N, CA, C and O atoms as a Maestro MAE file, in Angstrom:
{
 s_m_m2io_version
 :::
 2.0.0
}

f_m_ct {
 s_m_title
 :::
 protein
 m_atom[320] {
  # First column is atom index #
  i_m_mmod_type
  r_m_x_coord
  r_m_y_coord
  r_m_z_coord
  i_m_residue_number
  s_m_chain_name
  s_m_pdb_residue_name
  s_m_pdb_atom_name
  i_m_atomic_number
  :::
  1 25 -8.619 8.017 -5.449 1 A "MET " " N  " 7
  2 3 -9.101 6.566 -4.977 1 A "MET " " CA " 6
  3 2 -10.590 6.506 -5.062 1 A "MET " " C  " 6
  4 15 -11.275 5.894 -5.881 1 A "MET " " O  " 8
  5 25 -10.975 7.287 -4.022 2 A "ALA " " N  " 7
  6 3 -12.310 7.618 -3.582 2 A "ALA " " CA " 6
  7 2 -13.546 7.769 -4.673 2 A "ALA " " C  " 6
  8 15 -14.654 7.233 -4.678 2 A "ALA " " O  " 8
  9 25 -12.883 8.784 -5.675 3 A "LYS " " N  " 7
  10 3 -13.470 8.968 -6.768 3 A "LYS " " CA " 6
  11 2 -13.627 7.977 -7.857 3 A "LYS " " C  " 6
  12 15 -14.671 7.607 -8.394 3 A "LYS " " O  " 8
  13 25 -12.480 7.634 -8.074 4 A "GLY " " N  " 7
  14 3 -12.423 6.528 -9.152 4 A "GLY " " CA " 6
  15 2 -13.341 5.507 -8.833 4 A "GLY " " C  " 6
  16 15 -14.227 5.168 -9.617 4 A "GLY " " O  " 8
  17 25 -13.144 4.897 -7.502 5 A "PHE " " N  " 7
  18 3 -13.907 3.467 -7.012 5 A "PHE " " CA " 6
  19 2 -15.324 3.816 -6.582 5 A "PHE " " C  " 6
  20 15 -16.122 2.879 -6.552 5 A "PHE " " O  " 8
  21 25 -15.698 4.880 -6.286 6 A "GLY " " N  " 7
  22 3 -16.780 5.461 -5.923 6 A "GLY " " CA " 6
  23 2 -17.190 4.647 -4.275 6 A "GLY " " C  " 6
  24 15 -18.091 3.875 -3.946 6 A "GLY " " O  " 8
  25 25 -16.150 5.213 -3.594 7 A "ALA " " N  " 7
  26 3 -16.079 4.590 -2.346 7 A "ALA " " CA " 6
  27 2 -15.993 5.550 -1.459 7 A "ALA " " C  " 6
  28 15 -15.237 6.462 -1.794 7 A "ALA " " O  " 8
  29 25 -16.633 5.684 -0.193 8 A "ALA " " N  " 7
  30 3 -16.601 6.698 0.840 8 A "ALA " " CA " 6
  31 2 -15.167 6.686 1.369 8 A "ALA " " C  " 6
  32 15 -14.572 7.719 1.673 8 A "ALA " " O  " 8
  33 25 -14.589 5.324 1.471 9 A "GLU " " N  " 7
  34 3 -13.121 5.642 2.386 9 A "GLU " " CA " 6
  35 2 -12.432 4.813 1.585 9 A "GLU " " C  " 6
  36 15 -12.917 3.911 0.903 9 A "GLU " " O  " 8
  37 25 -11.082 5.175 1.684 10 A "VAL " " N  " 7
  38 3 -9.967 4.409 0.934 10 A "VAL " " CA " 6
  39 2 -8.725 3.797 1.840 10 A "VAL " " C  " 6
  40 15 -8.514 4.231 2.973 10 A "VAL " " O  " 8
  41 25 -8.029 2.893 1.326 11 A "GLY " " N  " 7
  42 3 -6.987 2.371 2.617 11 A "GLY " " CA " 6
  43 2 -5.928 2.351 2.005 11 A "GLY " " C  " 6
  44 15 -5.880 2.619 0.804 11 A "GLY " " O  " 8
  45 25 -4.678 1.967 2.853 12 A "ARG " " N  " 7
  46 3 -3.455 2.016 2.098 12 A "ARG " " CA " 6
  47 2 -3.046 0.622 2.250 12 A "ARG " " C  " 6
  48 15 -3.502 -0.023 3.194 12 A "ARG " " O  " 8
  49 25 -2.128 0.018 1.310 13 A "MET " " N  " 7
  50 3 -1.564 -0.942 1.308 13 A "MET " " CA " 6
  51 2 -0.103 -0.983 1.076 13 A "MET " " C  " 6
  52 15 0.371 -0.273 0.190 13 A "MET " " O  " 8
  53 25 0.667 -1.762 1.804 14 A "ARG " " N  " 7
  54 3 2.056 -1.819 1.689 14 A "ARG " " CA " 6
  55 2 2.171 -2.470 0.495 14 A "ARG " " C  " 6
  56 15 1.283 -3.224 0.096 14 A "ARG " " O  " 8
  57 25 3.301 -2.231 -0.192 15 A "ASN " " N  " 7
  58 3 3.996 -2.826 -1.394 15 A "ASN " " CA " 6
  59 2 5.144 -3.663 -1.035 15 A "ASN " " C  " 6
  60 15 6.021 -3.217 -0.296 15 A "ASN " " O  " 8
  61 25 5.183 -4.678 -1.446 16 A "GLY " " N  " 7
  62 3 6.554 -5.584 -1.278 16 A "GLY " " CA " 6
  63 2 7.154 -5.266 -2.666 16 A "GLY " " C  " 6
  64 15 6.486 -4.722 -3.546 16 A "GLY " " O  " 8
  65 25 8.465 -5.636 -2.823 17 A "GLY " " N  " 7
  66 3 9.370 -5.231 -3.911 17 A "GLY " " CA " 6
  67 2 9.251 -3.830 -4.503 17 A "GLY " " C  " 6
  68 15 8.989 -3.586 -5.681 17 A "GLY " " O  " 8
  69 25 9.475 -2.957 -3.552 18 A "GLY " " N  " 7
  70 3 9.494 -1.696 -3.705 18 A "GLY " " CA " 6
  71 2 11.011 -1.003 -3.849 18 A "GLY " " C  " 6
  72 15 11.086 0.202 -4.090 18 A "GLY " " O  " 8
  73 25 12.136 -1.764 -3.701 19 A "ALA " " N  " 7
  74 3 13.434 -1.519 -3.969 19 A "ALA " " CA " 6
  75 2 13.855 -0.631 -5.238 19 A "ALA " " C  " 6
  76 15 14.511 0.402 -5.103 19 A "ALA " " O  " 8
  77 25 13.456 -1.080 -6.384 20 A "PRO " " N  " 7
  78 3 13.914 -0.446 -7.312 20 A "PRO " " CA " 6
  79 2 13.252 1.028 -7.633 20 A "PRO " " C  " 6
  80 15 13.856 1.884 -8.280 20 A "PRO " " O  " 8
  81 25 11.956 1.208 -7.105 21 A "ALA " " N  " 7
  82 3 11.367 2.380 -7.010 21 A "ALA " " CA " 6
  83 2 11.946 3.277 -6.022 21 A "ALA " " C  " 6
  84 15 12.224 4.441 -6.311 21 A "ALA " " O  " 8
  85 25 12.123 2.820 -4.959 22 A "SER " " N  " 7
  86 3 13.097 3.313 -4.012 22 A "SER " " CA " 6
  87 2 14.393 3.998 -4.519 22 A "SER " " C  " 6
  88 15 14.919 4.942 -3.930 22 A "SER " " O  " 8
  89 25 14.802 3.512 -5.515 23 A "LEU " " N  " 7
  90 3 16.387 3.693 -6.008 23 A "LEU " " CA " 6
  91 2 15.972 4.679 -7.051 23 A "LEU " " C  " 6
  92 15 16.679 5.672 -7.228 23 A "LEU " " O  " 8
  93 25 14.815 4.482 -7.806 24 A "LEU " " N  " 7
  94 3 14.532 5.603 -8.929 24 A "LEU " " CA " 6
  95 2 14.290 6.922 -7.983 24 A "LEU " " C  " 6
  96 15 14.882 7.932 -8.365 24 A "LEU " " O  " 8
  97 25 13.561 7.029 -6.899 25 A "ALA " " N  " 7
  98 3 13.193 7.725 -6.133 25 A "ALA " " CA " 6
  99 2 14.286 8.749 -5.801 25 A "ALA " " C  " 6
  100 15 14.156 9.952 -6.025 25 A "ALA " " O  " 8
  101 25 15.287 8.232 -5.294 26 A "GLU " " N  " 7
  102 3 16.607 8.847 -4.607 26 A "GLU " " CA " 6
  103 2 17.420 9.142 -5.987 26 A "GLU " " C  " 6
  104 15 18.314 9.974 -5.835 26 A "GLU " " O  " 8
  105 25 17.336 8.829 -6.778 27 A "THR " " N  " 7
  106 3 17.988 9.132 -7.818 27 A "THR " " CA " 6
  107 2 17.577 10.235 -8.879 27 A "THR " " C  " 6
  108 15 18.287 10.953 -9.584 27 A "THR " " O  " 8
  109 25 16.331 10.146 -8.775 28 A "ALA " " N  " 7
  110 3 15.552 11.246 -9.493 28 A "ALA " " CA " 6
  111 2 15.378 12.482 -8.604 28 A "ALA " " C  " 6
  112 15 15.130 13.594 -9.072 28 A "ALA " " O  " 8
  113 25 15.526 12.223 -7.261 29 A "GLY " " N  " 7
  114 3 15.173 13.682 -6.449 29 A "GLY " " CA " 6
  115 2 13.620 13.956 -6.356 29 A "GLY " " C  " 6
  116 15 13.134 15.087 -6.338 29 A "GLY " " O  " 8
  117 25 12.780 12.570 -6.288 30 A "ALA " " N  " 7
  118 3 11.480 12.650 -6.887 30 A "ALA " " CA " 6
  119 2 10.566 11.697 -6.167 30 A "ALA " " C  " 6
  120 15 11.064 10.581 -6.018 30 A "ALA " " O  " 8
  121 25 9.467 11.839 -5.727 31 A "PRO " " N  " 7
  122 3 8.582 10.800 -4.988 31 A "PRO " " CA " 6
  123 2 7.943 9.597 -6.315 31 A "PRO " " C  " 6
  124 15 7.656 9.777 -7.498 31 A "PRO " " O  " 8
  125 25 7.919 8.598 -5.591 32 A "VAL " " N  " 7
  126 3 7.366 7.208 -6.406 32 A "VAL " " CA " 6
  127 2 6.238 7.150 -5.968 32 A "VAL " " C  " 6
  128 15 6.175 7.072 -4.741 32 A "VAL " " O  " 8
  129 25 5.080 7.160 -6.644 33 A "ILE " " N  " 7
  130 3 4.051 6.752 -6.271 33 A "ILE " " CA " 6
  131 2 3.568 5.201 -6.646 33 A "ILE " " C  " 6
  132 15 3.300 5.046 -7.837 33 A "ILE " " O  " 8
  133 25 3.442 4.189 -5.904 34 A "PHE " " N  " 7
  134 3 2.664 2.900 -6.413 34 A "PHE " " CA " 6
  135 2 1.501 3.153 -6.574 34 A "PHE " " C  " 6
  136 15 0.925 3.898 -5.781 34 A "PHE " " O  " 8
  137 25 0.737 2.490 -7.847 35 A "PHE " " N  " 7
  138 3 -0.772 2.910 -8.034 35 A "PHE " " CA " 6
  139 2 -1.149 1.093 -8.676 35 A "PHE " " C  " 6
  140 15 -0.784 0.547 -9.718 35 A "PHE " " O  " 8
  141 25 -1.842 0.672 -7.748 36 A "GLY " " N  " 7
  142 3 -2.043 -0.992 -8.245 36 A "GLY " " CA " 6
  143 2 -3.849 -0.885 -8.376 36 A "GLY " " C  " 6
  144 15 -4.745 -0.272 -7.796 36 A "GLY " " O  " 8
  145 25 -3.740 -1.841 -9.460 37 A "THR " " N  " 7
  146 3 -5.483 -1.903 -9.155 37 A "THR " " CA " 6
  147 2 -6.050 -3.425 -9.005 37 A "THR " " C  " 6
  148 15 -7.206 -3.756 -9.266 37 A "THR " " O  " 8
  149 25 -4.901 -4.383 -8.483 38 A "GLY " " N  " 7
  150 3 -4.984 -5.542 -7.982 38 A "GLY " " CA " 6
  151 2 -4.941 -5.474 -6.637 38 A "GLY " " C  " 6
  152 15 -4.251 -4.670 -6.011 38 A "GLY " " O  " 8
  153 25 -5.840 -6.502 -6.047 39 A "LEU " " N  " 7
  154 3 -5.626 -7.147 -4.807 39 A "LEU " " CA " 6
  155 2 -5.199 -8.059 -4.434 39 A "LEU " " C  " 6
  156 15 -5.176 -9.005 -5.221 39 A "LEU " " O  " 8
  157 25 -4.564 -8.281 -2.854 40 A "PRO " " N  " 7
  158 3 -3.773 -9.301 -2.535 40 A "PRO " " CA " 6
  159 2 -4.658 -11.006 -3.082 40 A "PRO " " C  " 6
  160 15 -4.136 -12.092 -3.333 40 A "PRO " " O  " 8
  161 25 -5.783 -10.688 -3.097 41 A "GLU " " N  " 7
  162 3 -6.482 -11.980 -3.455 41 A "GLU " " CA " 6
  163 2 -6.360 -12.291 -5.006 41 A "GLU " " C  " 6
  164 15 -7.022 -13.247 -5.408 41 A "GLU " " O  " 8
  165 25 -5.761 -11.748 -5.717 42 A "ASP " " N  " 7
  166 3 -5.614 -11.468 -7.123 42 A "ASP " " CA " 6
  167 2 -4.400 -12.462 -7.513 42 A "ASP " " C  " 6
  168 15 -4.281 -12.906 -8.655 42 A "ASP " " O  " 8
  169 25 -3.400 -12.809 -6.330 43 A "HIS " " N  " 7
  170 3 -2.566 -13.687 -6.082 43 A "HIS " " CA " 6
  171 2 -1.107 -13.460 -7.314 43 A "HIS " " C  " 6
  172 15 -0.593 -14.313 -8.038 43 A "HIS " " O  " 8
  173 25 -0.768 -12.008 -7.163 44 A "TRP " " N  " 7
  174 3 0.325 -11.509 -8.018 44 A "TRP " " CA " 6
  175 2 1.210 -12.445 -8.228 44 A "TRP " " C  " 6
  176 15 1.373 -13.194 -7.265 44 A "TRP " " O  " 8
  177 25 1.912 -12.686 -9.265 45 A "HIS " " N  " 7
  178 3 2.927 -13.494 -9.954 45 A "HIS " " CA " 6
  179 2 2.967 -15.001 -9.505 45 A "HIS " " C  " 6
  180 15 3.928 -15.748 -9.325 45 A "HIS " " O  " 8
  181 25 1.439 -15.232 -9.367 46 A "ASP " " N  " 7
  182 3 1.469 -16.583 -8.912 46 A "ASP " " CA " 6
  183 2 0.882 -17.478 -10.353 46 A "ASP " " C  " 6
  184 15 0.543 -17.063 -11.461 46 A "ASP " " O  " 8
  185 25 0.934 -18.719 -9.840 47 A "SER " " N  " 7
  186 3 -0.064 -19.458 -11.174 47 A "SER " " CA " 6
  187 2 -1.390 -19.468 -11.195 47 A "SER " " C  " 6
  188 15 -2.014 -20.052 -12.080 47 A "SER " " O  " 8
  189 25 -1.945 -18.832 -10.235 48 A "ASP " " N  " 7
  190 3 -3.441 -18.735 -10.530 48 A "ASP " " CA " 6
  191 2 -3.585 -17.003 -10.224 48 A "ASP " " C  " 6
  192 15 -4.355 -16.542 -9.381 48 A "ASP " " O  " 8
  193 25 -2.851 -16.337 -10.928 49 A "GLU " " N  " 7
  194 3 -2.541 -14.965 -11.023 49 A "GLU " " CA " 6
  195 2 -4.175 -14.520 -11.747 49 A "GLU " " C  " 6
  196 15 -4.727 -15.272 -12.551 49 A "GLU " " O  " 8
  197 25 -4.663 -13.463 -11.389 50 A "LYS " " N  " 7
  198 3 -5.957 -13.059 -12.103 50 A "LYS " " CA " 6
  199 2 -6.016 -11.448 -11.753 50 A "LYS " " C  " 6
  200 15 -5.277 -10.884 -10.947 50 A "LYS " " O  " 8
  201 25 -6.968 -10.886 -12.468 51 A "VAL " " N  " 7
  202 3 -7.141 -9.601 -12.309 51 A "VAL " " CA " 6
  203 2 -8.575 -9.301 -12.811 51 A "VAL " " C  " 6
  204 15 -9.013 -9.872 -13.810 51 A "VAL " " O  " 8
  205 25 -9.342 -8.349 -12.072 52 A "GLU " " N  " 7
  206 3 -10.841 -8.103 -12.706 52 A "GLU " " CA " 6
  207 2 -10.893 -6.649 -13.758 52 A "GLU " " C  " 6
  208 15 -10.301 -5.584 -13.580 52 A "GLU " " O  " 8
  209 25 -11.602 -6.949 -14.623 53 A "VAL " " N  " 7
  210 3 -11.693 -5.800 -15.383 53 A "VAL " " CA " 6
  211 2 -12.207 -4.513 -14.824 53 A "VAL " " C  " 6
  212 15 -11.705 -3.411 -15.046 53 A "VAL " " O  " 8
  213 25 -13.312 -4.763 -14.038 54 A "GLU " " N  " 7
  214 3 -13.891 -3.378 -13.255 54 A "GLU " " CA " 6
  215 2 -12.712 -3.007 -12.493 54 A "GLU " " C  " 6
  216 15 -12.479 -1.802 -12.580 54 A "GLU " " O  " 8
  217 25 -11.880 -3.670 -11.760 55 A "ALA " " N  " 7
  218 3 -10.652 -3.101 -11.195 55 A "ALA " " CA " 6
  219 2 -9.931 -2.091 -11.620 55 A "ALA " " C  " 6
  220 15 -9.625 -1.105 -10.949 55 A "ALA " " O  " 8
  221 25 -9.532 -2.390 -13.157 56 A "LEU " " N  " 7
  222 3 -8.896 -1.869 -13.920 56 A "LEU " " CA " 6
  223 2 -9.406 -0.388 -14.669 56 A "LEU " " C  " 6
  224 15 -8.756 0.624 -14.932 56 A "LEU " " O  " 8
  225 25 -10.654 -0.678 -14.857 57 A "LEU " " N  " 7
  226 3 -11.488 0.256 -15.284 57 A "LEU " " CA " 6
  227 2 -11.735 1.390 -14.097 57 A "LEU " " C  " 6
  228 15 -11.843 2.568 -14.437 57 A "LEU " " O  " 8
  229 25 -11.811 1.067 -12.898 58 A "LYS " " N  " 7
  230 3 -11.742 2.189 -11.965 58 A "LYS " " CA " 6
  231 2 -10.438 2.600 -11.542 58 A "LYS " " C  " 6
  232 15 -10.296 3.671 -10.953 58 A "LYS " " O  " 8
  233 25 -9.374 1.762 -11.817 59 A "GLY " " N  " 7
  234 3 -8.119 2.461 -11.679 59 A "GLY " " CA " 6
  235 2 -8.020 3.491 -12.676 59 A "GLY " " C  " 6
  236 15 -7.562 4.594 -12.377 59 A "GLY " " O  " 8
  237 25 -8.427 3.209 -13.882 60 A "ALA " " N  " 7
  238 3 -7.944 4.270 -14.810 60 A "ALA " " CA " 6
  239 2 -8.960 5.323 -14.635 60 A "ALA " " C  " 6
  240 15 -8.697 6.371 -15.225 60 A "ALA " " O  " 8
  241 25 -10.168 5.289 -13.897 61 A "ALA " " N  " 7
  242 3 -10.940 6.496 -13.669 61 A "ALA " " CA " 6
  243 2 -9.880 7.253 -12.517 61 A "ALA " " C  " 6
  244 15 -9.292 8.324 -12.663 61 A "ALA " " O  " 8
  245 25 -9.854 6.582 -11.658 62 A "THR " " N  " 7
  246 3 -9.065 7.093 -10.382 62 A "THR " " CA " 6
  247 2 -7.772 7.633 -10.993 62 A "THR " " C  " 6
  248 15 -7.312 8.341 -10.097 62 A "THR " " O  " 8
  249 25 -6.907 7.682 -12.077 63 A "MET " " N  " 7
  250 3 -6.070 8.042 -12.518 63 A "MET " " CA " 6
  251 2 -6.258 9.123 -13.164 63 A "MET " " C  " 6
  252 15 -5.369 9.958 -13.330 63 A "MET " " O  " 8
  253 25 -7.727 9.256 -13.709 64 A "ALA " " N  " 7
  254 3 -8.022 10.352 -14.760 64 A "ALA " " CA " 6
  255 2 -8.427 11.419 -13.643 64 A "ALA " " C  " 6
  256 15 -8.381 12.584 -14.038 64 A "ALA " " O  " 8
  257 25 -8.766 11.247 -12.482 65 A "HIS " " N  " 7
  258 3 -9.108 12.291 -11.408 65 A "HIS " " CA " 6
  259 2 -7.832 12.844 -10.667 65 A "HIS " " C  " 6
  260 15 -7.646 14.001 -10.293 65 A "HIS " " O  " 8
  261 25 -6.947 11.694 -10.531 66 A "PHE " " N  " 7
  262 3 -5.570 11.927 -9.888 66 A "PHE " " CA " 6
  263 2 -4.760 13.314 -10.645 66 A "PHE " " C  " 6
  264 15 -4.501 14.352 -10.034 66 A "PHE " " O  " 8
  265 25 -4.473 13.088 -11.938 67 A "TRP " " N  " 7
  266 3 -3.332 14.117 -12.539 67 A "TRP " " CA " 6
  267 2 -3.972 15.425 -12.600 67 A "TRP " " C  " 6
  268 15 -3.105 16.264 -12.844 67 A "TRP " " O  " 8
  269 25 -5.053 15.918 -12.487 68 A "PRO " " N  " 7
  270 3 -5.841 17.303 -12.413 68 A "PRO " " CA " 6
  271 2 -5.303 17.962 -11.200 68 A "PRO " " C  " 6
  272 15 -4.820 19.083 -11.043 68 A "PRO " " O  " 8
  273 25 -5.560 16.745 -10.187 69 A "GLU " " N  " 7
  274 3 -5.760 17.219 -8.596 69 A "GLU " " CA " 6
  275 2 -4.110 17.435 -8.539 69 A "GLU " " C  " 6
  276 15 -3.966 18.654 -8.445 69 A "GLU " " O  " 8
  277 25 -3.142 16.967 -8.550 70 A "LEU " " N  " 7
  278 3 -1.738 16.825 -8.565 70 A "LEU " " CA " 6
  279 2 -1.251 17.864 -9.261 70 A "LEU " " C  " 6
  280 15 -0.333 18.498 -8.741 70 A "LEU " " O  " 8
  281 25 -1.733 18.253 -10.529 71 A "ALA " " N  " 7
  282 3 -1.340 19.752 -11.092 71 A "ALA " " CA " 6
  283 2 -1.789 20.782 -10.514 71 A "ALA " " C  " 6
  284 15 -1.135 21.825 -10.500 71 A "ALA " " O  " 8
  285 25 -3.077 20.662 -9.888 72 A "ALA " " N  " 7
  286 3 -3.481 21.814 -9.011 72 A "ALA " " CA " 6
  287 2 -2.534 21.936 -7.745 72 A "ALA " " C  " 6
  288 15 -2.205 23.086 -7.454 72 A "ALA " " O  " 8
  289 25 -2.105 21.022 -7.043 73 A "VAL " " N  " 7
  290 3 -1.613 21.110 -6.047 73 A "VAL " " CA " 6
  291 2 0.059 21.611 -6.471 73 A "VAL " " C  " 6
  292 15 0.646 22.459 -5.799 73 A "VAL " " O  " 8
  293 25 0.563 21.071 -7.441 74 A "HIS " " N  " 7
  294 3 1.891 21.744 -8.163 74 A "HIS " " CA " 6
  295 2 1.888 23.303 -8.212 74 A "HIS " " C  " 6
  296 15 2.743 24.039 -7.721 74 A "HIS " " O  " 8
  297 25 0.482 23.761 -9.068 75 A "ARG " " N  " 7
  298 3 0.491 25.245 -9.262 75 A "ARG " " CA " 6
  299 2 0.336 26.024 -7.987 75 A "ARG " " C  " 6
  300 15 1.036 27.025 -7.836 75 A "ARG " " O  " 8
  301 25 -0.500 25.665 -7.073 76 A "GLU " " N  " 7
  302 3 -0.630 26.163 -6.019 76 A "GLU " " CA " 6
  303 2 0.923 26.232 -5.178 76 A "GLU " " C  " 6
  304 15 1.196 27.271 -4.577 76 A "GLU " " O  " 8
  305 25 1.663 25.359 -5.178 77 A "ARG " " N  " 7
  306 3 2.809 25.379 -4.355 77 A "ARG " " CA " 6
  307 2 3.699 26.069 -4.834 77 A "ARG " " C  " 6
  308 15 4.523 26.568 -4.068 77 A "ARG " " O  " 8
  309 25 3.806 26.350 -6.600 78 A "ASN " " N  " 7
  310 3 4.425 27.047 -7.133 78 A "ASN " " CA " 6
  311 2 4.394 28.697 -7.405 78 A "ASN " " C  " 6
  312 15 5.289 29.355 -7.935 78 A "ASN " " O  " 8
  313 25 3.079 29.193 -6.880 79 A "GLN " " N  " 7
  314 3 2.610 30.318 -7.167 79 A "GLN " " CA " 6
  315 2 3.067 31.093 -5.974 79 A "GLN " " C  " 6
  316 15 3.386 32.266 -6.170 79 A "GLN " " O  " 8
  317 25 3.144 30.603 -4.768 80 A "GLY " " N  " 7
  318 3 3.491 31.098 -3.000 80 A "GLY " " CA " 6
  319 2 4.852 31.639 -3.054 80 A "GLY " " C  " 6
  320 15 5.389 32.062 -2.031 80 A "GLY " " O  " 8
  :::
 }
 m_bond[319] {
  # First column is bond index #
  i_m_from
  i_m_to
  i_m_order
  :::
  1 1 2 1
  2 2 3 1
  3 3 4 2
  4 3 5 1
  5 5 6 1
  6 6 7 1
  7 7 8 2
  8 7 9 1
  9 9 10 1
  10 10 11 1
  11 11 12 2
  12 11 13 1
  13 13 14 1
  14 14 15 1
  15 15 16 2
  16 15 17 1
  17 17 18 1
  18 18 19 1
  19 19 20 2
  20 19 21 1
  21 21 22 1
  22 22 23 1
  23 23 24 2
  24 23 25 1
  25 25 26 1
  26 26 27 1
  27 27 28 2
  28 27 29 1
  29 29 30 1
  30 30 31 1
  31 31 32 2
  32 31 33 1
  33 33 34 1
  34 34 35 1
  35 35 36 2
  36 35 37 1
  37 37 38 1
  38 38 39 1
  39 39 40 2
  40 39 41 1
  41 41 42 1
  42 42 43 1
  43 43 44 2
  44 43 45 1
  45 45 46 1
  46 46 47 1
  47 47 48 2
  48 47 49 1
  49 49 50 1
  50 50 51 1
  51 51 52 2
  52 51 53 1
  53 53 54 1
  54 54 55 1
  55 55 56 2
  56 55 57 1
  57 57 58 1
  58 58 59 1
  59 59 60 2
  60 59 61 1
  61 61 62 1
  62 62 63 1
  63 63 64 2
  64 63 65 1
  65 65 66 1
  66 66 67 1
  67 67 68 2
  68 67 69 1
  69 69 70 1
  70 70 71 1
  71 71 72 2
  72 71 73 1
  73 73 74 1
  74 74 75 1
  75 75 76 2
  76 75 77 1
  77 77 78 1
  78 78 79 1
  79 79 80 2
  80 79 81 1
  81 81 82 1
  82 82 83 1
  83 83 84 2
  84 83 85 1
  85 85 86 1
  86 86 87 1
  87 87 88 2
  88 87 89 1
  89 89 90 1
  90 90 91 1
  91 91 92 2
  92 91 93 1
  93 93 94 1
  94 94 95 1
  95 95 96 2
  96 95 97 1
  97 97 98 1
  98 98 99 1
  99 99 100 2
  100 99 101 1
  101 101 102 1
  102 102 103 1
  103 103 104 2
  104 103 105 1
  105 105 106 1
  106 106 107 1
  107 107 108 2
  108 107 109 1
  109 109 110 1
  110 110 111 1
  111 111 112 2
  112 111 113 1
  113 113 114 1
  114 114 115 1
  115 115 116 2
  116 115 117 1
  117 117 118 1
  118 118 119 1
  119 119 120 2
  120 119 121 1
  121 121 122 1
  122 122 123 1
  123 123 124 2
  124 123 125 1
  125 125 126 1
  126 126 127 1
  127 127 128 2
  128 127 129 1
  129 129 130 1
  130 130 131 1
  131 131 132 2
  132 131 133 1
  133 133 134 1
  134 134 135 1
  135 135 136 2
  136 135 137 1
  137 137 138 1
  138 138 139 1
  139 139 140 2
  140 139 141 1
  141 141 142 1
  142 142 143 1
  143 143 144 2
  144 143 145 1
  145 145 146 1
  146 146 147 1
  147 147 148 2
  148 147 149 1
  149 149 150 1
  150 150 151 1
  151 151 152 2
  152 151 153 1
  153 153 154 1
  154 154 155 1
  155 155 156 2
  156 155 157 1
  157 157 158 1
  158 158 159 1
  159 159 160 2
  160 159 161 1
  161 161 162 1
  162 162 163 1
  163 163 164 2
  164 163 165 1
  165 165 166 1
  166 166 167 1
  167 167 168 2
  168 167 169 1
  169 169 170 1
  170 170 171 1
  171 171 172 2
  172 171 173 1
  173 173 174 1
  174 174 175 1
  175 175 176 2
  176 175 177 1
  177 177 178 1
  178 178 179 1
  179 179 180 2
  180 179 181 1
  181 181 182 1
  182 182 183 1
  183 183 184 2
  184 183 185 1
  185 185 186 1
  186 186 187 1
  187 187 188 2
  188 187 189 1
  189 189 190 1
  190 190 191 1
  191 191 192 2
  192 191 193 1
  193 193 194 1
  194 194 195 1
  195 195 196 2
  196 195 197 1
  197 197 198 1
  198 198 199 1
  199 199 200 2
  200 199 201 1
  201 201 202 1
  202 202 203 1
  203 203 204 2
  204 203 205 1
  205 205 206 1
  206 206 207 1
  207 207 208 2
  208 207 209 1
  209 209 210 1
  210 210 211 1
  211 211 212 2
  212 211 213 1
  213 213 214 1
  214 214 215 1
  215 215 216 2
  216 215 217 1
  217 217 218 1
  218 218 219 1
  219 219 220 2
  220 219 221 1
  221 221 222 1
  222 222 223 1
  223 223 224 2
  224 223 225 1
  225 225 226 1
  226 226 227 1
  227 227 228 2
  228 227 229 1
  229 229 230 1
  230 230 231 1
  231 231 232 2
  232 231 233 1
  233 233 234 1
  234 234 235 1
  235 235 236 2
  236 235 237 1
  237 237 238 1
  238 238 239 1
  239 239 240 2
  240 239 241 1
  241 241 242 1
  242 242 243 1
  243 243 244 2
  244 243 245 1
  245 245 246 1
  246 246 247 1
  247 247 248 2
  248 247 249 1
  249 249 250 1
  250 250 251 1
  251 251 252 2
  252 251 253 1
  253 253 254 1
  254 254 255 1
  255 255 256 2
  256 255 257 1
  257 257 258 1
  258 258 259 1
  259 259 260 2
  260 259 261 1
  261 261 262 1
  262 262 263 1
  263 263 264 2
  264 263 265 1
  265 265 266 1
  266 266 267 1
  267 267 268 2
  268 267 269 1
  269 269 270 1
  270 270 271 1
  271 271 272 2
  272 271 273 1
  273 273 274 1
  274 274 275 1
  275 275 276 2
  276 275 277 1
  277 277 278 1
  278 278 279 1
  279 279 280 2
  280 279 281 1
  281 281 282 1
  282 282 283 1
  283 283 284 2
  284 283 285 1
  285 285 286 1
  286 286 287 1
  287 287 288 2
  288 287 289 1
  289 289 290 1
  290 290 291 1
  291 291 292 2
  292 291 293 1
  293 293 294 1
  294 294 295 1
  295 295 296 2
  296 295 297 1
  297 297 298 1
  298 298 299 1
  299 299 300 2
  300 299 301 1
  301 301 302 1
  302 302 303 1
  303 303 304 2
  304 303 305 1
  305 305 306 1
  306 306 307 1
  307 307 308 2
  308 307 309 1
  309 309 310 1
  310 310 311 1
  311 311 312 2
  312 311 313 1
  313 313 314 1
  314 314 315 1
  315 315 316 2
  316 315 317 1
  317 317 318 1
  318 318 319 1
  319 319 320 2
  :::
 }
}
């Protein structure tokens, strides 16, 4: 997140409505990661819901950094 958003620090945010993902994780036996590019002040699923294009672009940049790092961790764990 820090690389994609150009920030020194990032935080965690709890996500409501995670029950379907929790069921998926249990069924698949694999972790599920929520990755959102919205903010609470975007009023998700409300009549005045909004999104900022800059946040979407930074989210895409974050995912571009995330996948190679995840692959590197996977390789390290499977080489030992």
